[in-house]
N, C-alpha and C positions, 0 to 999 in steps of 0.2 A: 881801316882803323878810324877814318874820319866819321863813318857812320856810327860806330860804337861810341867814340868820344863825343860826337855830336848828340847822340841820344842821351848819354849820361849828363852832358852839360845842359841840354834842353830840359831834362827832368829837374836838375838843380835850380835853373833859373825860373822854371815854371812854379816850383814850390816857393821860391823866394818872392816872386811877383804875387802869388796868391796870398801869402801871409801879409805882404805889404798892402795889398788891396783890401784885406779885411781890417787892417789896423788904420788905414788912411780914413780921413774924414770923407763923407759922401761928397762926390763931386766928379770933376773931369779926371783927375789923377787916379782915383780909385777905379773908375770905369775902364780907363786904358790899362791899368795894371791887371785887372781881372780879365780883360780881353786878351792881353798878351800871354797871360798864364794859360788861358784856355787853348790858344793856338799852339803854344809850346807843348802842352800836354798831349795834344793831338799829334804832334810831330814826333813824339818820343818813339812810339812803336815802329813806324816806317823807317826811322833812322836806325834803330837797333836791328831790324830785319835786313836792311841794306848792308850794314856793317858785318853782320853774320854771313851774308851771302858773299861779300867780298873776301872775307877770311877763308871761306870754303874754296873759292877760286884760287886764292893765293896758296892754300895748302895743297891743292891738286897740282899746281905748277911746281912746287918745291918737292913734293913727295908723290910721284906718279904711282898709280896702283900697280902692284906686282902682277905679271901675267900668270894665268893659271896654266898648269901643265896640260898638254893635250891628252885627252883620255882616249884610250884605244876602244874600238867597238867591242861590245860583249861577244864572247865566243860561245857559240851554240854547240851543244854536244851532237855527235852524229845521230842520224835518225834511228839507227838500229840499236843504240845503247840505251839501256834502261837505267833510271836513277836507282832502282832497287837492285840489291845484289842477289844473285841466285842462291848462294849459300851464306847466310849471315854468320858472322863469327860466333863461336860458342863461348859462353862465359864459364868460368870455373864454378862448379857447384860444390857446396860443402858435402862431405861424406855423410851418408845416412847411418843411423844407429840401429839397424835391424839385425845385426849380428852376421851379416854376410861377409 
């Protein structure tokens, strides 16, 4: 949570320092504000990535993955059995109108 909160806070402060640096008169204060804003903007992404990683680790501890059921090995048909049937089932045919 520190990484996520730190990343969001760094983004907020970086934006504030950048705006104050633009509004300040040129000089030492403006230079430091712009420098701090740049450093904080660079830190935002690593802090957010670290926070997301820590949340993933915490989620794995509290909700362990469910084990998969063991699958049985596939059963092979005997060598002498064919997949085709010797006598396919007959389908009912409509009667013909030949007068028979």
